[in-house]
C-alpha positions, 0 to 999 in steps of 0.5 A, spaced: 708 304 259 706 307 252 698 309 251 694 304 247 695 305 239 690 309 236 685 305 231 688 309 225 695 306 227 692 299 228 691 297 220 698 294 218 701 292 212 705 285 211 712 286 208 716 280 205 723 280 204 727 275 200 732 270 204 739 271 203 744 265 201 738 260 200 735 262 206 727 262 206 723 268 205 720 271 211 714 276 212 713 281 218 708 286 220 709 293 219 706 298 223 704 305 220 710 310 221 711 313 228 707 308 232 712 305 237 707 300 240 706 295 234 710 289 235 714 289 228 720 284 230 717 277 229 719 274 222 714 269 219 717 264 214 714 263 207 713 256 205 710 252 199 704 248 201 702 242 197 698 243 191 690 241 192 688 234 191 682 237 187 680 244 183 675 248 187 670 247 182 670 240 183 667 240 190 660 240 189 660 236 182 657 229 186 649 229 187 649 237 184 652 237 177 652 229 176 647 224 180 650 217 182 643 214 185 636 214 183 634 216 189 638 223 190 635 225 183 628 223 185 629 227 191 630 234 187 624 233 183 620 232 189 622 238 193 621 242 187 614 240 185 610 246 189 614 251 184 614 246 178 608 242 177 611 238 171 615 235 176 609 231 178 608 228 171 615 226 170 615 222 177 609 218 175 614 216 169 619 213 173 621 206 174 623 202 181 630 202 182 630 194 181 627 196 174 633 201 172 639 196 174 636 189 171 641 186 167 638 184 160 639 177 156 642 180 150 648 185 149 647 193 150 651 197 146 651 205 147 654 210 142 656 216 145 659 223 142 658 230 140 653 232 136 654 231 128 659 226 129 655 221 126 651 217 132 644 217 128 647 214 122 651 209 126 645 207 131 640 206 125 645 202 121 647 198 127 639 196 128 638 194 121 645 190 121 644 186 128 636 186 128 637 190 134 632 195 138 634 202 138 633 207 144 635 214 145 636 218 151 633 222 154 627 218 152 621 220 148 616 220 153 620 226 156 620 231 150 613 234 153 617 237 159 624 238 156 623 245 154 621 247 161 626 244 165 632 246 160 630 253 163 631 251 170 637 252 175 642 247 173 641 242 179 634 241 177 635 241 170 641 235 171 636 231 176 631 231 170 636 228 165 639 224 170 632 221 171 631 220 164 637 215 164 633 211 169 627 211 164 631 209 159 634 203 163 628 200 164 626 200 157 633 197 155 631 192 160 625 190 157 627 190 150 634 187 152 630 180 154 628 179 146 634 182 142 640 186 142 639 194 144 643 200 141 642 206 145 644 213 142 647 216 148 646 214 156 649 216 162 656 218 159 653 224 156 649 226 162 656 226 166 661 228 161 657 235 159 656 236 167 663 235 169 666 239 163 661 245 165 662 245 172 670 245 171 672 251 168 679 253 164 684 248 162 683 240 161 688 239 167 683 242 172 678 236 171 678 231 177 684 226 176 683 220 172 680 215 177 676 220 181 669 218 184 666 223 180 667 218 174 664 212 177 658 209 174 652 209 178 651 203 182 643 203 181 644 204 174 644 198 168 651 198 165 652 197 158 656 191 155 660 196 150 660 204 150 663 207 143 665 214 143 665 217 136 670 223 135 671 227 129 676 233 127 672 240 130 672 243 123 669 237 120 664 237 125 662 244 124 661 243 117 656 237 118 653 242 123 652 247 118 650 242 113 644 240 117 641 247 118 638 246 125 638 250 131 644 249 136 643 247 143 646 252 149 651 247 150 653 246 142 654 253 142 659 253 147 662 247 144 663 251 138 666 258 141 670 255 147 675 250 145 677 248 152 670 246 153 670 241 148 676 238 150 674 238 157 667 234 154 672 229 150 676 228 156 671 227 161 668 222 156 675 218 156 675 218 164 668 215 165 669 208 168 665 202 169 664 201 163 669 205 160 669 208 153 672 206 146 674 211 142 672 210 134 674 216 129 668 218 125 672 221 120 672 215 115 665 214 111 659 211 114 660 204 112 667 204 114 665 206 121 660 201 121 664 196 120 669 198 125 664 198 130 661 191 128 668 188 129 668 191 136 661 189 138 663 182 135 669 181 139 666 184 146 659 182 145 660 175 141 654 177 136 
């Protein structure tokens, strides 16, 4: 019987060989030269595996990067209250779950899109034309704490903005009992940016269309219509330069990373319940207004 192989001999390498005449590849262990005790005769076939159903970076999106319930986002802020005193002030502003999903009597129209696509101009024109109420998300009441939560880790920051949507939903419910409501950004923006940030690389790395990551939260008020404004990237950059305003971290990423911008735009398109209708914001402001009014009249019968 051969003596045990020294520890120095037990480290093995893998040798691959291509099969001949269409036969599959095989692998076998190689021992260090001169070691007679290492078994090397067994071959292992190399076979193709199925492609994974999801890109690995998508596995933690639900209730980590994107929140799908009031309670899940609320729990995050409750747990960080000891280290972030401002969390208590935010929690005091929160509505009940029922208030965040109550359906108003009048239509709710959400206008989405990247910065400098004309959302402010359009939403104000719609307010004046339709005699509607105009709301924005995140709501103004969260402004005192936005800078504080923008410095926090993604989990806490995303929970803060998710809860902002529920506050906006309560406001929509109140205003929507009296008049149509126009909303400048809502849950679509929160989700699209978070999903595009969580997933790296090409657009094909995003969760597949129809994935549960794109589903609307069941406890959040659903708009009657969602319009996403799109714009040629160079024209959008020109508009941003003309504004002369400082850029958020995400806006800087949009400028420098074309793939990130494409992922954001595609995430917008894939969100369902309600889905987004895309409108080109390149024409004049009046032309864009008229096009959106046609959509509103057709969908909401205003």
